[in-house]
C-alpha positions in Angstrom: 0.0 0.0 0.0 1.3 3.4 -0.9 -0.7 6.5 0.1 0.6 9.8 -1.3 -2.7 11.6 -0.9 -3.1 15.4 -0.5 0.4 16.3 -1.5 -0.2 19.3 -3.8 3.6 20.0 -4.1 4.2 16.5 -5.5 5.2 17.2 -9.2 6.0 13.7 -10.4 6.1 10.0 -9.5 9.6 8.8 -9.8 10.2 5.8 -12.1 11.7 4.0 -9.1 8.3 4.1 -7.4 6.9 2.2 -10.3 9.2 -0.7 -9.5 7.3 -1.6 -6.4 6.3 -5.0 -7.8 4.2 -6.1 -4.8 2.1 -2.9 -4.6 -1.6 -3.6 -4.6 -3.1 -0.2 -3.6 -1.9 3.3 -4.7 -3.6 6.5 -3.6 -2.5 9.8 -5.2 -5.8 11.6 -4.6 -5.6 15.4 -4.3 -2.1 15.6 -5.6 -2.9 18.5 -7.9 0.8 19.1 -8.8 1.1 15.8 -10.7 1.2 16.3 -14.4 2.2 12.9 -15.8 2.9 9.3 -14.9 6.2 7.6 -15.6 5.8 5.0 -18.4 7.2 2.5 -15.9 3.8 2.6 -14.1 3.0 -0.5 -16.1 5.5 -2.5 -14.1 3.3 -2.4 -11.0 1.7 -5.6 -12.2 -0.1 -6.5 -8.9 -1.8 -3.2 -8.5 -5.5 -3.8 -7.7 -6.8 -0.4 -6.7 -5.8 3.0 -7.8 -7.3 6.2 -6.3 -6.4 9.2 -8.4 -9.4 11.5 -7.8 -8.7 15.3 -7.8 -5.6 15.1 -9.8 -6.9 17.5 -12.4 -3.5 18.2 -14.0 -3.0 14.6 -15.1 -4.1 14.6 -18.7 -2.7 11.5 -20.3 -2.2 7.9 -19.2 0.9 6.1 -20.6 0.0 3.2 -22.8 1.8 0.9 -20.3 -1.2 1.0 -18.0 -2.8 -1.5 -20.3 -0.5 -4.2 -18.9 -1.6 -3.8 -15.3 -3.9 -6.8 -15.6 -4.7 -7.3 -11.9 -6.2 -3.8 -11.7 -9.8 -4.0 -10.4 -10.7 -0.5 -9.4 -9.7 3.0 -10.5 -11.3 6.1 -8.8 -10.7 9.2 -10.9 -12.1 12.4 -12.4 -14.0 12.4 -15.7 -11.2 13.6 -18.0 -8.8 10.7 -17.2 -11.7 8.3 -16.6 -12.4 8.2 -20.4 -8.8 7.0 -20.9 -9.2 4.3 -18.2 -12.4 3.2 -19.9 -10.5 2.8 -23.2 -7.8 0.8 -21.4 -10.5 -1.4 -19.9 -11.8 -2.1 -23.4 -8.4 -2.8 -24.8 -6.9 -5.1 -22.2 -8.3 -4.8 -18.6 -11.9 -6.2 -19.0 -12.5 -6.7 -15.3 -11.6 -3.1 -14.4 -14.2 -1.0 -12.7 -13.8 2.8 -13.4 -15.5 4.9 -10.7 -15.7 8.5 -12.0 -16.3 11.0 -9.2 -17.1 14.7 -9.2 -14.4 17.0 -7.9 -14.9 17.7 -4.2 -12.8 20.4 -2.8 -13.0 20.4 1.0 -10.7 20.9 4.0 -12.8 18.5 6.1 -9.9 16.0 6.2 -7.9 18.5 8.4 -10.3 17.9 11.3 -9.6 14.2 11.3 
């Protein structure tokens, strides 16, 4: 499990992070500074759940995501959701893509 949520200053995921072969859950939600994924993201072959909601600057998925065959759930915004739906149709048929509306709140600060 790797949770990098609510890190607006995070600009990129390092390719070395993508080599975490046993990773099953990745949460980068509310990381507004992220603009792209490393193409090595496809090396996380055991990834089952990926939460990337409120990452509005992410515009393009690398084609290597199509080899993440264990992926069961992606939670994301509408723009990137369309790309995940295409990836599902190409090579990840069991993938559930949950498209959520942006929700900007500071409620998590009270927890």
